[in-house]
N, C-alpha and C positions, 0 to 999 in steps of 0.2 A: 595205361597205357597197353598201345598191342604189341604183339610179338613184331610187327615192322616195326613201330617207335622204339623195340629194345635193341636191335639187328643192327639200324643205325646209327645205335649211340656209342658200340661197340669203337668206334671210331675214334670219339673224344676220349682226351685222355686224360679228361676232371671225370669221366662218370665211372662211379664207383660198379665196377664190373667182378673182382674177384677177392671170393671168401680170405678171413685169413688163411685159413687151411690149405687154401690153393694158392695162396700169396708166397706162402713160407715157402711152398714147395720148390716155389716158380724161381724163389730167390735162393733154396736153395739152408733155407736157415729155418729158427723154429717159431710158434705163437709167441713164444716168452721173448723175443726179440723185437718180433712186430708191437708190440705191449711196451716193452724198454723204449719205445722211439717213440710212441703216443706219450709212455707220462714224461717223459722229457721234452713233448709238444715239437718233436718233430716233426708228425705228421699225424695229423686225428683222421682216423674213418670216419667215413658215417659208417650211420647203423641203418640196418635194414629195416623192416615194420616189426619183428621177432628181437632187433636187439644185439644181431651178427656187426661184427665190425666188418666193412666192405672196404674194399681197397679198388684206386685207380691207379689206371699206367702211370701217371704225372708219381703219385707216391711210392711208386714201385719202383720207378728208379731213382728218388731221393733216397730209400729204404737201401736201395744198392749201392747209392753214394756210402753210407753209412757202413754196410757191412765189410767193404772194399776199407773203409779205415779202421777197425774194430778188428779187421783179420789181418793187418800190420803190427795192432799195439797199439793201437788211441782206444782210450778212453769213453766207454758211451760218449757221455756227458760230453766230452767236449770232439767228438767226433761230429755228434749233434752240435756245438757251436761252431764248427768247424764247416758247415755246412751254410747255418743261416749264415756267416758272414761273408761263404761264397755267392749265394744269395745275392745278398744284399750288396755285394762289390761289382756281381754282374747288372743287376737294379742302376745300381751309380755309371756304370758306363753306357748303360744303353741310354740315361739322362742327360748322358754328355755326349753322346754322338750326337744325339736330335735337338741341343742347346748349339754343336757346330754345327749341323745341316743350315739351323736356322736362321745363324749369325751368318754362314757363306752365303746362303738366299740372301739374306739383307745387303752385305755389305756387296756382292755382284746387282742387283737390281739399283743400287744407290748412284 
C-alpha cells in the first residue's frame, strides 16, 4: 500500500487508523477499558502486522457510546448489551422502512 492509498483510506469509517493509545486518548479512557470492550465482543479491533490493536472511527463511536453509558453508572457488560440491542433495533427499523417503500411502490404501480 502506498502513502497515497493510506491517506485516501483515512476517510473510510472502517479503516483501522488508530492505535490503542491514541484511541484511548481520544475517548478520554484507558486501554484497559478498550480491552474490556473487546473481551465483551462489542468491538473487535484489527491487528497490525506486529499484533497491535488498531481501531476504526466506527469502532471509536461505539466505544464512546459505551463510555457514556458506563459514565452514567451502567455496568460495562450491560452497556455492551444495550449497544448491541440499539444496533439491532436500528437495523430492523431500516429493513422495515425498505419493506414499506417497496410495498408503497408496489401499491402505487398496481
